[in-house]
C-alpha positions in Angstrom: -0.2 0.1 -0.2 0.9 3.3 -0.8 2.7 5.2 2.0 0.5 8.1 3.6 1.2 11.6 3.2 5.1 10.6 2.3 7.6 13.0 0.5 10.9 11.6 0.7 12.6 14.1 -1.5 11.0 16.6 0.8 11.9 15.2 3.6 15.7 15.1 2.5 15.5 18.3 1.4 14.1 19.8 5.2 17.3 17.6 6.6 19.8 19.6 4.5 18.1 23.3 5.4 19.1 22.7 8.6 23.0 21.1 8.0 23.5 24.0 5.7 23.9 26.0 8.5 26.3 24.1 10.4 28.9 26.5 10.0 26.9 28.8 12.0 25.5 26.8 14.6 29.2 25.5 15.4 30.0 28.9 15.8 27.4 29.8 18.4 28.9 26.8 20.4 32.5 27.6 20.1 31.6 30.8 21.7 29.6 29.4 24.5 32.6 27.0 25.1 35.3 30.0 24.9 33.5 32.5 26.9 32.6 29.8 29.6 29.6 29.2 31.9 28.7 28.0 35.0 24.9 25.8 33.8 23.6 24.4 30.4 20.1 25.2 31.3 17.2 24.0 28.6 13.6 25.3 29.3 11.0 25.4 27.0 7.2 24.9 27.2 5.1 21.2 25.9 6.1 19.6 23.3 9.1 21.8 22.6 10.4 21.2 26.0 10.3 17.5 25.2 12.8 17.7 22.5 15.1 19.5 24.3 15.3 16.7 27.2 17.1 14.6 25.8 20.1 17.0 25.2 20.5 17.6 28.8 20.7 13.1 29.3 23.4 13.0 27.3 25.3 16.3 28.8 24.6 14.0 32.5 25.6 10.3 30.7 28.3 11.9 28.8 30.0 14.6 30.5 30.6 16.6 33.8 28.8 19.5 32.5 26.6 21.8 34.6 22.6 20.8 33.8 19.7 21.5 34.1 16.0 21.0 32.5 13.0 22.6 33.5 9.7 23.3 32.3 9.6 27.3 31.9 6.3 27.7 33.6 7.8 25.6 37.0 11.2 28.2 35.9 9.1 31.3 36.5 7.7 29.8 39.7 11.3 29.7 40.9 12.2 26.4 39.8 15.9 26.6 39.4 18.1 28.2 42.3 21.4 27.9 40.1 21.1 30.6 37.4 23.9 33.3 37.1 25.2 35.7 34.7 27.4 33.0 33.6 24.5 30.4 32.6 23.7 30.0 28.8 19.9 28.8 28.5 18.8 27.0 25.2 15.1 27.7 24.6 12.7 26.4 21.7 9.5 27.0 20.0 7.9 26.2 16.6 6.0 29.8 16.5 8.7 31.3 18.3 6.0 33.3 20.6 4.9 30.5 23.2 3.7 32.5 25.9 6.0 30.7 28.7 8.3 30.4 26.7 8.8 33.8 25.6 8.5 35.1 29.2 10.9 32.8 30.6 13.3 34.1 27.9 12.6 37.6 29.0 13.1 36.9 32.9 16.4 35.2 32.1 17.3 37.4 30.0 16.6 40.3 33.1 19.3 38.0 34.9 22.1 38.2 32.5 21.4 34.7 31.0 23.2 34.4 28.0 20.0 32.9 25.3 20.4 30.3 22.7 17.0 29.9 20.7 16.1 27.4 18.0 12.5 28.7 16.4 10.7 27.6 13.6 9.8 31.2 12.2 11.9 34.1 11.5 11.8 37.0 13.2 9.7 35.8 15.9 9.4 37.4 19.6 11.8 34.9 20.9 14.3 35.6 18.5 14.7 39.1 19.5 14.9 38.3 23.0 17.7 35.8 22.5 21.8 36.5 21.9 21.3 34.0 19.3 18.9 31.8 16.9 18.9 29.3 14.8 15.9 29.4 12.3 15.2 25.8 10.7 11.9 27.0 9.4 10.3 23.8 7.4 13.7 21.8 8.2 13.7 19.0 10.3 14.7 16.9 12.5 14.8 20.0 14.5 17.3 18.0 16.7 19.9 18.2 14.2 20.4 22.0 15.4 20.8 20.3 19.2 23.5 17.5 17.9 25.4 19.9 15.9 25.2 22.5 18.9 25.4 20.8 21.8 27.3 18.2 20.4 29.9 20.7 19.8 30.2 21.9 23.7 30.9 18.7 24.8 33.4 17.8 21.8 35.0 21.3 23.7 34.5 20.1 26.8 36.5 17.2 25.9 33.5 14.5 26.3 32.8 13.7 23.0 36.3 13.3 20.9 34.1 11.4 17.8 32.2 14.3 17.0 33.6 16.0 14.1 33.1 12.0 12.6 29.4 12.4 14.0 28.5 15.5 12.9 29.7 14.6 9.2 27.4 11.2 8.7 24.7 13.7 10.3 25.0 15.3 6.8 22.4 11.8 5.7 20.4 12.0 8.9 17.4 13.6 6.7 17.7 10.6 4.4 18.0 7.6 7.2 15.3 8.9 8.7 13.3 8.5 5.9 14.7 5.0 5.3 13.0 4.7 8.6 9.7 5.6 8.1 9.4 3.4 5.2 10.6 0.4 7.3 8.1 1.5 10.3 4.9 2.2 7.8 3.1 -1.2 7.7 3.7 -2.0 11.7 2.6 1.9 12.2 -0.6 1.7 10.0 -1.7 -1.8 11.4 -1.3 -0.4 15.1 -3.3 2.3 13.8 -6.1 0.6 12.8 -6.1 -1.9 16.2 -5.7 1.0 18.4 -7.6 4.0 17.4 -10.4 3.4 19.3 -9.6 1.9 22.8 -10.2 3.2 25.6 -7.4 3.8 27.7 -3.5 3.6 26.3 -0.4 2.9 28.5 2.7 4.5 27.1 6.3 4.0 28.4 9.8 5.0 28.1 12.8 5.7 29.7 16.0 7.7 29.4 16.2 9.7 26.4 13.5 7.8 25.1 11.0 9.0 28.0 10.4 12.5 26.4 9.4 11.3 23.7 6.7 8.6 25.2 5.5 11.7 27.5 5.2 14.0 23.9 3.7 11.9 22.2 1.1 10.9 24.3 0.4 14.3 25.4 1.0 16.5 22.5 -0.3 13.8 19.4 -2.4 11.6 21.1 -4.7 13.7 23.6 -3.8 17.1 22.0 -4.5 16.3 18.6 -6.2 13.3 18.2 -8.3 13.0 22.1 -7.3 9.8 22.7 -7.0 9.0 26.8 -3.8 8.2 27.3 -1.3 7.7 30.4 2.2 8.4 30.2 5.4 6.6 32.6 8.9 6.0 32.3 10.1 2.7 32.9 11.2 3.0 36.3 8.5 4.3 36.7 6.0 1.9 35.9 6.2 -0.9 38.8 5.5 1.8 41.3 1.6 2.3 40.2 1.4 1.3 36.4 2.1 -1.8 36.8 -1.5 -2.4 38.5 -3.4 -1.3 35.8 -2.2 -4.2 33.6 -4.7 -6.1 32.2 -4.9 -8.5 29.3 -7.5 -6.0 27.0 -5.4 -2.9 28.4 -3.5 -1.5 25.2 -0.3 -0.8 26.4 2.9 0.7 24.1 6.7 0.3 24.8 9.1 2.3 23.1 12.7 0.9 23.4 16.1 3.1 23.3 19.5 2.1 22.3 20.5 4.2 24.7 22.2 3.7 28.5 18.2 2.8 30.1 17.5 0.2 27.8 17.8 -2.6 30.0 14.7 -0.6 32.1 12.7 -0.7 29.0 13.5 -4.7 29.0 12.1 -5.1 31.8 8.9 -3.7 31.4 8.5 -5.4 28.2 9.2 -9.0 29.7 6.9 -8.2 32.3 4.0 -6.7 30.2 4.3 -9.6 27.7 3.0 -12.0 30.4 0.0 -9.9 31.4 -1.5 -7.6 28.3 -2.0 -9.6 25.1 -2.3 -5.6 23.1 1.2 -5.1 24.1 3.4 -3.0 21.0 7.1 -2.4 21.0 8.6 -0.2 18.8 12.5 -0.5 18.8 14.9 1.8 17.8 17.6 -1.2 17.3 15.4 -2.7 14.8 15.7 0.3 12.0 18.6 0.3 9.8 20.3 3.9 9.5 22.4 3.9 6.5 25.4 6.0 6.4 25.1 5.9 10.3 28.1 4.3 12.2 27.1 1.9 15.0 28.5 3.6 17.9 26.7 7.0 16.9 23.3 5.0 17.0 23.0 5.5 20.8 22.7 8.9 20.2 19.9 9.2 18.2 17.1 6.9 19.7 14.7 10.1 19.7 14.7 10.7 16.3 14.7 7.6 15.2 11.4 7.5 17.1 10.2 9.9 16.3 10.5 9.2 12.8 9.1 6.2 14.0 6.0 7.6 15.7 5.0 10.1 12.9 4.0 7.7 10.4 1.2 6.2 13.5 0.2 10.3 13.3 0.3 10.2 9.1 -2.2 6.9 9.3 -4.0 7.7 12.3 -5.1 10.8 11.1 -6.4 9.1 7.6 -7.7 6.1 9.0 -10.1 8.4 12.0 -10.9 11.6 9.9 -9.7 13.8 12.6 -7.1 16.1 11.3 -3.9 16.3 13.4 -4.4 20.2 13.3 -8.3 20.3 15.1 -7.9 21.9 18.6 -10.9 22.5 20.7 -9.2 24.6 23.3 -5.7 25.0 22.9 -4.8 28.4 21.6 -8.7 28.9 21.3 -9.3 29.6 25.0 -7.5 32.1 27.0 -6.4 29.8 30.2 
């Protein structure tokens, strides 16, 4: 069957739009490294925060650099006590005008923090507040900006000596992810057909894929499809949610290739005994042409995003419910 809403050449062109900015992105990273910092802070809202969170995870696991990640609304409520004039904050917003993110940016600026923003639209409010901005426009995946930016900072700190090789291979990342979409589509379409009307869904992930499980269940299934979900991290699954597992309960598990994979495998082994509706999406099952095996541990979020996008494209057609429909989000004051 022909893939729904899939244009491989457009996907590759979108990736190229970001990669052509590599020199600019690495110059920002070098400036940050040269100037020094006492904290790398990742703050945004909703799905944008979830896109940033894996990079805080990588910094913690690959280096001893000081790092925090916190939702902007929590930041504005006093959620971080480590901010100084030597802090560097990373923010992202597709629109560039997300209210809580912009408020956080303005507050951070008053504290003397250097702001680096990744935005989808040029000349946005967030860009105007920021010291450095990368505009990705129609470029995807947005994470490519962060792989180059944070990868370079880790390289400069002596924590990622293979970064130059990694950065060269990232030139073909969009192509590789297009191939992932092809590999995943049949399974994702069947998943969408089988489970689009489930009354309750449990989504599970860990480490660099916990933000993916959380954001996909919230921003796509809940916000865009109005499908009731519960997201829980693999280590937390065994402290409550496991009691809700029965043979007819739909559960979706995302398996990372990162350092927390054994936590996902533990959940998988338990769930196989207690539900007939377990689906596992495993990053390790997908070929990534042009990407060395040693770098796959960095790429689970974008691999899984490519897989899950095929659920989104198919479920939209199957349910007749456009991914653009909202009842309340940016429709009402709240």
